[in-house]
N, C-alpha and C positions, 0 to 999 in steps of 0.2 A: 397341664400336660407338660411332660418333661422335654427339655430342649437338648437334643442329642449332641449338638455342637459343644455344649458346655461340659459334656462327659469325657469326650476323647481329646487327646493332645492335639492342639491346634497346629503345631509344627510338624506333625506326622504327615507324610505324603498321602494324597488321596488314593494312591494305589497300594497303600499298606494293606497287608493281608489281615483278614478278620476270620475268627472262628467263634461261633455262638453255640452255647450248650444250655439247654433249658431243663429246669427241674419240673416235676409234675405238680408242684405246689409252691406256695410262698414260703421262703425260708424264715425261720425265727431269727431274732436278733443275735443270739449266740451262734447260730449256724452261719449267719452272714459274716460275723467276726472271724470265725474259724476258717471259713472258705477264703475270705479276703486275706487273712494272714498267710495261708498257703500260696495264694496267687501272687502276693507281693514278694514273698520269698523266692518263688519260681522266677518271676520277671527280673528280679535283681541279679540272679545268677544265670539267666538264659544265654546259652552260647550256641553258635553254629560253627562247626569245624574249629573250635577254640576261640573264635572271635565273639565278643559280646553282641547280642541282639538288642536293638533298640525296641523294647517291648513295653506293653501296657496291658493291664488286666483290671477288670472291675466287675461288680455285680449290679445289674440294672433291674429295676422294678422288684428287687428282692427275689428274683426268680431266674434270671439269665446271667450266665457267665459269659463275658465278652473278653476275648484275648486278641490283641493286635500286635503286629510286628511291622515296623517301618524298615523296609529292605533297602533304603537308599544307601546305607553304609554297609550293612551285612545282610546277605541273602539268607533266607531260612531254608535249610536243607531238610530232607526227609527225616533225618534223625532228630533235628531240633523241633520239627513239627510233632514227631512222636513223643518228645519229652513234654510238650504242652498237653498232649492227650493223657500222658501218665499223671500229670498233676490233677487233671479233672477226675481221673479214675481214683486218685488218692482222696480227693474231696468226696466222691461218691462213697468210698469205704468209710471215711470218718463220719459222714453225716447219715449213712445208710439211706441214701436218696439217689434215685437214678437221674442221670444227665444225658443219657445216650438213646432215649426212646424217640426215634425220628417219626414214629407214627402218631405221636401226640402233638397236636397243633395248638397254638396259643392265639387268643383273640382278646381285644380290649373291649369289655362290655361294662357299661356304667362305671368307667374309670378304674376297673379292676381287671387284672389278667385272669382269664378263664381258659382252661385247657379242655380239649375235646379230641377223642381219638378220630383219626382220619375217616374211619368207616362210619362215623356218626354225623359227619359234616353235611351230607346230603339231607338227612332227616332234619337236622337243625335249620338248614336253609328252607326246606319245604314247609316246615311248621313255624317259620317266623322267629325262631330262636336266634338265628344269625341272618343278617341282611347283606346284600351286595356291598353296602357301604360300611359294614362293620370292619374295624381295623384288625388286620391280620399281622402277626409277627413272622416275617419271612426269614427264618434262621438259615436259609441257604445263601444269603449274601456273602460275598467273599472279599470285599475291599472296604476300606474306610468310606469311600465315596458312596458305595452301595449301602453301607450301614446307615449313613446319614440320610439318604434319599429313598431307599427302598425297603429298609427293615420293617418299618411300620407303614403299611399300605392298606387301602380298602381291598376287601376280598376281590372285587370286580377288576382290580388292576394286577392281581397276583395270578400265579399258575393255577390257582383253584378255579378261576373263572372258566377256563377252557375245560378243566376236568369235570365241572358240574354244569356246563352249558349255560352260564349266566348271561343274561342280556347285558348289553353295553349300558353303562350309566354315564350320563353327561355331567 
């Protein structure tokens, strides 16, 4: 299993903003290199009201773009947030691969990321394809601390538990 602490900059504040974008499939090696090149170019020149943003971007599990901004020196404005969205849209165009489908959820099954549309999760739970303890990727996390502690969580600890009336698991 991947140790998330080893991925993100240790010196970034726990309150650093995080944005996660998920592809609907595993990227090929050429696609990872193309996306990473665009991400690193973006982060190197990321600015907010003319001031450099202390940013970080990476691709995790070959399927998730993670962008992070430590706002202890420079706050991220709406325009600078929009610029991060633009780079992901550019990656979408380059790779012809969607990263903005929020109805597609990701789970870790047999050490592989598997995606499933939200409208099929109930069926998957009812028929044993997913279990309350299956790891879910909660792409709604918004800080470094949440990324490290809540991005990968069992379904029964996520918002999905209430949505699908899952029993508590000890």
